[in-house]
Every structure is written in structure tokens, then in C-alpha cells.
C-alpha positions as CSV (number, residue, x, y, z in Angstrom):
1,M,35.5,128.0,153.4
2,P,37.5,127.4,150.2
3,S,39.4,130.4,148.9
4,I,38.4,132.0,145.6
5,L,40.1,134.0,142.8
6,E,38.8,135.9,139.9
7,T,38.9,134.3,136.4
8,S,38.3,135.1,132.8
9,H,34.8,133.6,133.1
10,G,33.8,136.8,134.9
11,E,32.9,134.6,137.9
12,P,35.2,133.5,140.7
13,V,36.9,130.1,140.8
14,L,37.4,127.9,143.8
15,V,41.1,127.2,144.4
16,S,40.4,124.0,146.3
17,M,37.6,121.7,147.5
18,P,38.4,120.1,150.9
19,S,36.6,116.8,150.0
20,C,38.9,116.4,147.0
21,A,42.2,116.7,148.8
22,G,44.3,113.8,147.7
23,I,41.7,112.4,145.3
24,S,42.8,112.7,141.7
25,G,40.0,110.9,140.0
26,P,37.2,108.3,140.2
27,R,37.8,105.5,142.7
28,S,35.7,102.8,141.2
29,L,34.5,101.5,137.8
30,A,31.0,102.8,138.5
31,D,32.4,106.2,139.4
32,Q,34.5,106.2,136.2
33,L,31.5,105.5,134.0
34,R,29.4,108.3,135.6
35,W,32.3,110.7,135.5
36,D,33.0,110.0,131.8
37,I,29.4,111.0,131.1
38,L,29.3,114.0,133.4
39,R,32.6,115.3,132.2
40,R,31.4,115.3,128.5
41,V,28.3,117.2,129.6
42,L,30.2,119.8,131.6
43,L,32.5,120.4,128.6
44,V,29.9,120.9,126.0
45,L,27.7,123.1,128.3
46,K,30.7,125.3,129.0
47,T,31.7,125.5,125.3
48,A,28.1,126.4,124.4
49,S,28.0,129.1,127.2
50,V,25.0,127.5,128.8
51,P,24.2,129.1,132.2
52,Y,24.0,125.9,134.2
53,M,25.1,124.7,137.7
54,L,25.7,121.4,139.3
55,S,22.9,120.8,141.8
56,D,21.0,118.4,144.1
57,G,22.7,115.1,144.7
58,S,25.5,115.8,142.3
59,L,26.5,118.9,144.2
60,L,26.1,117.1,147.6
61,F,28.4,114.2,146.6
62,L,31.1,116.5,145.2
63,V,31.2,118.7,148.3
64,R,30.9,115.9,150.8
65,E,32.9,113.1,149.2
66,C,34.5,114.3,145.9
67,S,32.3,111.7,144.2
68,V,29.8,111.6,141.3
69,G,27.4,109.7,143.5
70,D,25.6,106.5,143.0
71,S,22.4,107.4,141.0
72,D,21.4,110.0,138.6
73,M,23.3,113.2,137.9
74,D,21.7,116.6,138.4
75,L,22.0,120.0,136.7
76,N,20.1,123.3,136.7
77,V,19.8,125.5,133.6
78,D,18.6,129.1,133.9
79,Q,15.1,129.0,132.5
80,S,15.1,132.6,131.2
81,W,18.1,131.7,129.0
82,W,16.6,128.4,127.9
83,Q,13.4,130.1,126.8
84,K,15.2,132.6,124.4
85,T,14.9,132.0,120.7
86,G,17.4,129.3,119.5
87,N,18.7,128.4,122.9
88,S,16.6,125.3,123.4
89,E,18.0,124.0,120.1
90,K,21.5,125.0,121.1
91,F,21.2,123.1,124.4
92,E,19.7,120.0,122.7
93,K,22.5,119.9,120.1
94,A,25.1,120.2,122.8
95,M,23.6,117.3,124.8
96,I,23.1,115.0,121.8
97,S,26.8,115.5,121.0
98,T,27.7,113.7,124.2
99,G,26.0,110.5,123.2
100,L,23.0,111.0,125.5
101,S,19.4,110.6,124.4
102,K,16.5,112.6,125.7
103,T,14.0,110.1,127.0
104,S,11.5,112.2,129.0
105,T,10.3,115.8,129.5
106,F,8.2,117.1,132.4
107,G,6.1,120.3,132.2
108,K,6.5,123.0,129.6
109,L,9.5,125.2,128.9
110,E,7.3,128.3,129.0
111,Q,6.2,127.6,132.5
112,F,7.7,126.8,135.9
113,G,8.3,123.1,136.3
114,Y,10.2,122.1,133.2
115,E,12.6,119.2,133.3
116,E,14.5,117.0,130.8
117,R,15.8,113.5,131.4
118,W,18.8,112.3,129.3
119,V,20.1,108.7,129.4
120,V,23.0,106.7,128.0
121,Q,24.1,103.2,129.0
122,G,21.5,103.1,131.7
123,L,22.9,106.2,133.4
124,Q,20.7,109.3,133.8
125,V,21.3,113.1,133.7
126,D,18.3,115.2,135.0
127,V,18.3,118.8,133.9
128,F,16.0,121.2,135.7
129,A,14.9,124.6,134.5
130,S,15.4,127.0,137.4
131,D,14.2,130.5,138.0
132,S,14.4,133.2,140.7
133,V,11.6,135.1,142.2
134,V,13.3,136.0,145.5
135,V,16.8,137.5,145.6
136,G,19.2,134.9,146.9
137,E,17.0,131.9,146.0
138,I,16.4,129.9,142.9
139,R,13.6,127.4,142.3
140,E,13.5,124.0,140.6
141,S,10.6,121.6,140.3
142,L,9.6,118.3,141.7
143,W,6.9,116.2,140.0
144,S,5.2,113.6,142.1
145,N,4.1,110.3,140.7
146,A,0.5,111.6,140.9
147,G,1.4,114.5,138.6
148,Y,1.6,117.2,141.3
149,L,4.1,120.0,140.9
150,Y,6.1,121.3,143.8
151,A,8.6,124.2,144.1
152,C,12.0,123.3,145.6
153,V,14.0,126.3,146.8
154,L,17.7,126.6,147.3
155,K,19.9,129.4,148.5
156,V,22.2,130.8,145.8
157,E,23.9,134.2,146.0
158,S,26.3,133.8,143.1
159,Y,28.2,131.2,141.1
160,V,31.8,129.9,141.1
161,W,33.9,127.6,138.9
162,Y,35.9,124.6,140.2
163,S,38.4,122.5,138.3
164,W,37.1,119.0,139.2
165,W,39.6,116.3,138.0
166,G,40.7,118.7,135.2
167,E,37.2,119.7,134.1
168,E,35.6,123.0,135.0
169,V,32.2,122.8,136.7
170,R,29.9,125.7,137.7
171,L,28.6,125.6,141.3
172,P,26.3,127.7,143.4
173,Y,28.0,129.9,146.0
174,P,28.4,129.9,148.9
175,L,28.3,126.2,149.0
176,E,27.1,125.6,152.6
177,P,23.9,127.7,152.5
178,A,22.9,126.0,149.2
179,L,23.4,122.5,150.6
180,I,21.7,123.3,154.0
181,S,18.7,124.6,152.1
182,M,18.4,121.3,150.3
183,Y,19.7,118.7,152.8
184,G,19.7,120.4,156.2
185,P,22.5,121.3,158.6
186,N,23.8,117.7,158.8
187,Y,24.4,117.4,155.0
188,T,28.0,116.3,155.6
189,K,26.7,112.9,157.0
190,R,25.0,110.2,155.1
191,Q,21.5,109.9,156.4
192,S,17.9,109.3,155.4
193,W,16.4,112.3,153.7
194,G,13.1,113.4,152.2
195,Y,12.4,116.0,149.6
196,F,9.9,117.8,151.9
197,Q,12.2,117.8,155.0
198,Y,14.0,121.0,153.9
199,F,14.1,121.4,150.1
200,C,10.6,121.2,148.5
201,R,7.6,123.2,149.7
202,C,4.4,121.2,150.4
203,D,2.3,124.3,150.2
204,S,3.5,125.1,146.7
205,S,1.5,122.4,145.0
206,N,-0.1,122.3,142.4
207,L,1.0,125.4,140.6
208,G,4.6,125.6,141.9
209,V,3.9,128.9,143.7
210,N,7.0,130.1,145.5
211,T,7.2,130.5,149.3
212,T,10.0,131.8,151.4
213,Q,9.1,129.6,154.4
214,D,12.1,128.1,156.1
215,L,10.4,124.7,156.4
216,P,7.5,123.3,154.5
217,G,4.4,122.1,156.5
218,G,1.7,119.6,156.1
219,C,3.4,116.8,154.1
């Protein structure tokens, strides 16, 4: 497990990330393009004090390979913060300043299931509103093509900061339980994966009702 130290953020900071040992930056042009976008987003969200965390595939690729991945980039923002007066505008202003454009929204900010999609140069950043109804868990949403809403639950006890190629990023902690709750115990290996294998709850549709079942059933 990476060691941690206290910081002025009021949250711990990871001293090291094993996957990033000896890797000082992006290793391909595609990685560089994604990193340039993600780096700008991380900077403006930190500056604006937005309570976000790196999540889903973006978290997986960082912890497993010290990479930004090969598809969209994923963030969670605390829904209770996002709903407060003025914060939606504050968040949007920060995101627009990066050069990204909001192309889609899913659900309503006032309810579970809200998501925004931001795009630039064909690259995509998905931002999920997350909430917590069970201590040690947070929920984000998955919308099916048919318009059904599912609750996806990951284990999060606290948050830490990590200096990733010189830019601070906020992560769920501990890392391993969070990743296992999304991708299963073999998350360190590339493999076929389905949303309903571990992460999203089949029995939560259509209202996004939370369940604390270890595994979904029926999908």
C-alpha cells in the first residue's frame, strides 16, 4: 500500500504510486493529448475547490498502468455540493475555461442520476454526480440506451491527493477496495468486464435505489 502524509489540503497525500515508478509522463501522442485535457480539468477543479475525485476507468488506468487510458475520462463530483446555490455555475465556468464544451446531460441535478458530458477535439470527459446513502460507499449512475437508470456503488472511506506528473489529483482511498468494488479482484489484469459484473446493481433500476448487495443479480 502506498504511504501517505498529511497536507495543507486537510486530506492525506500519497507519497508514491507503484504503477508510476520510473514513468515521468505520457508515453504516446494519444496519451499526451488526453493528459493535456485532463491536466487542465484537474487544475481548474482544484483551484475552484470542487469536491471531485478521479473515478471509473480513469482511476483504474492510473493505478494499474500510470496511464490516462484509451477512451473517455471519468470524474465524480459530490452531488450535495453541486446542488448548492451558485456551485453549478461555478463548476460550469471552470470547465468552460479548459476549452471543453458541454454536449450532453443525463438526468436532473436535483435527483440521483445526474451526469454531464464534456468534449473537445473528439475527446470526452464524463462527470458523474455522486452521493452517499451508506457509510463507506458512494453511488454514481449508469443510464442504459433504453433510458433505464442504475445505481453503481463503489467503496470509498476517504480521499487522498496524489501528484501525477506534477498535477495534483484527488482519489478515493483506500484504492484497492474502491477498484475491487468496480472491477473485481483481478482489476490489475486487462480482461473483459461488464458494468453489472461487480459495479452496477441490476435490482436498482429504474429509480436508482441503493442496495448494499455484494453482487447484482438478474442481469
